[in-house]
Structure formats: C-alpha cells, structure tokens
N, C-alpha and C positions, 0 to 999 in steps of 0.2 A: 838280735832279739830286741823288740821294742820295749821301752821302759815307760813310756807315757801311758797314763791310765785310760785315755780315750782311743787307744789303738790307731793312732794316726802315724803316718810316715814321718811327719815333721812336727816339732813342738809349735804350739800356738803362743803368740805374744799378744797380750791385751794392750790395746792402744786405740784410743777413741779420737777420731778427727773427722771433719766434714770432707766429703769427696764428691766429685761430679762423675757420673756414669754416662757413657754414650753407648746406645744400642747399635752395634755395627750393622750396616746395611740400610738402616732407617734414618740415621742421623739424629735420632731423638736423644736429647740430653736431659738429665734430671739429677736433682740433689739427693744425696744419701749420706749415711754416717757409717764409717768403718768402726768396728768394735774389736776385731782381732785379725791377725795375719800370721802367715808362716812363710817358709821358703817356697811353698807350692801354691798357696791360695790365700783367700781372705774371706771374712764374713762382714757383710754390711746390711743395714736396714734402710728401706726406702718406702715410698708410697706407690712405687711402680712395680707391678707384677711382671716377672720374667719367666719364660719357659726354660726348662732344662735344655741345654744344648745351644742356647742363645749366646752369641759372641758379644763381648763388651770391651770397651776401652775405659781406663780409669785415670782421672786427674786427681792428684793429691794436694798440690799446692798452687796450681795455676788453672785458669779456666779455659775451656775449649775455644779455639780461635787465636789464643795468645801463645800457645805452645803445643808441642806434641804430647800425647798422653804419657804418664809415668809408667803405666802398665798397658801394653797393647795386646789385643786379641786374647783376652781371658775368656773362659767358657763357664757358663752357669751350670753348676752340678746339681743344685737343688734350690728350690724357692718355696717358702711356706708362709701362709698367712699367720700373723701374730694375733692370737685371741686371748681373752681373759686377763689382760693386764693393761695398766695405764702406760702407754708407750708413745714415742714420738712418731713412729712410722708403722705402716700396716703389714709390711712383708720383711721377712728375714731371708737373706740370699747368701749362698756359699758359691764362690767361684774358684776355678783352678786356672793358674796362669798358663799361657801357651808355652812359655819357657820359664823354668824355675829361676828364682832370684838367688844370687849367691850372697854369702855373708858380707862380702866387700861392698855389695850394692845397697845393703840396708840403710846406711846413713844417707845415701843420695836419694833414695826413694821415700823413706819414712822419716819425716821431720815435722816437728810442731809448726803449724803454719800461723798460729796467732796465740798471744797470751803467754807464751813460755818464757822462762828465765833461763839464760844459758850458763851464767857463772855461779859457783858455789857461794860466793860472798853474799849474794842476794837471798839464797835459800836459808842461810843461818839466821836471818832476822826474824 
C-alpha cells in the first residue's frame, strides 16, 4: 500500500540544482533547474517547451561535450506552461528515467555542484 499523499510509486526529494537538458535526436541543449527527484523521475523547469514522449538526457554536474549524461534516455511524461506567478522559467516538466535509479546511485548522481559545505564544522558557525 502506498503511504505518500501524492499517490506516487516513489517518494520525491526536494533538491534544487541547475541542470543541462539535451533533447535526444535533435542535439538541442538548454539550461533548466531541477526542483525534485525520485528513484523513477524528476521535475525541472525551463524556458524550453517539450512534448510528452520526447526523450532527453540530463547533465547534473558537467556540461555536454565534457562527459556523458548523468541520466540517459529519460522520457517526458508531461509539460505545462507556468502561469500566474513570478518564476525563473516558463515551463514545468516531469520526466521518467529509462531505468530507475537505485538508492546506492543517489550520491553519485545527485550532488551539490556549487556553493555547498561538506563538513559539519562549517555548518555550526
């Protein structure tokens, strides 16, 4: 039985970082901002409209050309225009990974890429 209030198969974790999205087949790259993720998918916002079913690659910490994507062949499940609010981007997008991520892969895939403090001594100040 599911216990989360949103009726999702996996819990969502709030985590905001910049990402680079590549639209598969076109090679178009654009900046976006991830706001949450789960073992099966993620939500990001961008100024680029994507159709449901579009396949994308996601870079979390490196940019295209310098490394392979952190998440390959995810599929856009939904995309909606964001209206009525002051926002950074025009579209909210939900994607589902081609292969679910395991808990052991989380630290490797989701890391603060700038401005984070790693040790507890700095946090107590």
